[in-house]
C-alpha positions, 0 to 999 in steps of 0.5 A: 074060513076063519072063525071071525069071518064065520061069525060075521057071515059070508054075505056080510063079508061080501057086502063089505067088499062090495062097498070097498071095491064097487058093485061089479068088483067083489064077488064069491069066487068061482071055479077058476079062482084058485091058486096052485089048486087051492080054491079062493072064497072071495074075489076083490078087485079094488080100484086103487091103492086106498081101496086095496088097503081097505080090503087088507084091513077088512081081512085083518079084522076077520083073520082072512088070508089074502093072495094077490093075483095079476093076470094069473099067468103064473098063479100056479107057480111055486108052493100052494098056499095053506088057504085062500080066503080073499083073492085080491085082483090087481087089475085096476091098480094099473097105468103109467105115472106122469113122466117128463119128456126124456125121463130115465124112469117110469112109474107103473101100476102093478096091475098093468100088462107089460105089453101095454107098457112097452106099447106106450113107451115105444111111441116115444122110442123107449122101452123097458129092457124086460122080456119075460116069457109069460104072455099077458103078464102084469108088471106086478106078476113079473116082480112077484114071480121074479120072472125074467127073459133073455134080456136079463143077460145084459140088464138084469131082472125086473127086480134088479132094475127097480128104482122105487117100489110101493106096496101094502103090508098085511095091515094095509099100510102103504110102504114106499122105498127107493127114489124118484130118480135113478141113483148114481151109485148103489140102490137106496137102502130102502129097496133091500126090503122091497126087493125081497118081495120079488119072487115072494108070490104075494107072501110079503106084501101087495105090490101097488106100483114100481118105478123102473129104468127105461132106455132108448129102443136099440137102432138095430137087433140081430140074432146069431144062431148056431146048432148045438148037440151036447151040453159040453159043446154049449159049455165051450161055445158060451165060454168062447162067446163071453171071452170074445167081449161081444157085449151080447144082450142075451145068450140063449139055449134051446136043447130039445130032448130028441133029434139028431144024434150026430156028434160034432167035434169041438173046434180047436178054437173052442177047445183053446178057449176052454183051456184058457178058462181053467174053471170051465175045463172040468166036465164030463167027457162026451161019448162018441154018440152024444145023447140028446138032439140037435139044439140051438145057441142064439146070441142077441146083439143090440146097438147101432147098425154098423156096430151090430154088423161088425160084432155079428161078423166076428161072431159068425167067424167064431162059430166057424161058418156054422152060424145064421144071422137073423133079423127076427128071434127064433120061434122058441125065443122067450118061450118055456120048454114046458107046457100045461101038465108038465113038471116045470123045473128051474135050474140056477148054477154058475155058468161054469157048471151048467153042463154038469147040471144038465148031465145030472138031470139027464142021468137022474131022469134016465133020458134027455129032457128039454132044456131052454134058457139063459145059458150065458147066466146059468139059468135055464128051465127044463120039463119032465113028463107030468105023468111021472109019479111023485116018488120018482120026481122026488128021487130025480130032484134029490140027485140033481140037487146033490150035484148042484149043492157042491156047485152053489146051484139050486133046482126048484119046481116051478109048477107041477100037477097037484100029486107031484107038488104034494110029494116033493119039496118044491124049493129045496135048500134056500139060503134066503130063508132066514131073511124071508123069515125076518121079513115075514115077521116084520111085514106079515107077523100073523101070516095072512098074506099067501101063507105057505107060498114062501120057501120054508112054508112061510 
């Protein structure tokens, strides 16, 4: 704890937090109040933006660090903070702002569970085109982790859908960016800084509310699935799907670590599609017996019933009768391939090189690993056993990042057991570090907000 806080006294800090937040909403932290293994000292649950600003001002006066927390679904993601004095719970910064009938946007409190937002909007036939994989996540948590689900393929991440944003800087000053209505052209310049908060894990500001676009719920949705056996086959299929101009809402892959080892030859139509895309033609030759197990490529189609039916029929033809048309998502849809205790990785690479990245991970790990995510965008997650020693994980990361570096890709450790987290570079090379450093100096020069959570130890 900082010297200024020690001189004031822990009980006095608690009393002042209680005055700000209310008797039931400030306390000493418990055993479960930690961030990536770093224990908090206090928990404060302010009842509104002004109360949250007062918490930050109190922290500034006593040189206390502050880490925001939403529902806690991703509180352990990324690097551990250097210290957590005050955990600022955003649960009471919730709710939807008043919306005129037919408004194309909605202002949503950062602490609002996304499921609640969707439930309210669905009553009027609308939705946020967001479907992150964390059950119970708040909107602020989704933004702070820059989490996205399958619908990112068509609509972009939550950050890319922002119209307006309000947040508190380290001194408790309320900052607003963006517009009340969606702009006809590029996003307002003010959002450039605000969008840096996406993925910052609370290291640049405390999100108060966000204004996002809403849309009508699609009249029809179908999932067209096809079994896949190898990363190279996935490469060819994704190439064919995108070349067919089917306007998919999502193109998702589930490639488990074990299963059938049968080899499925690439159909001539897929080989032709690859030949017509020279940038996608490079790749590793497949062995007669492909490593890894049978997986699934799933394509989500949305729109009017007749239009969706017509596109689904075209896709089934493209898949040469090996497709299934489903009215509900596959069981693995919107689920990560990792579980508690696993080492969770995220790979981002141009779709032309996704297969090379998966092969590189397999080679480095010495065996197939489960991979799942947006094959149509080149953004997937993978899981390694949590029992792997830190030096072994570090060598795997070095090999994979070496392959990705030449392909403008990156691999980050989303989550890992504490010994592994301490032994590896969670972020790897990050081109955004200079911009983050400038934003940190501007918004949090004394590094009180989640210190150390950002890439580069910022």
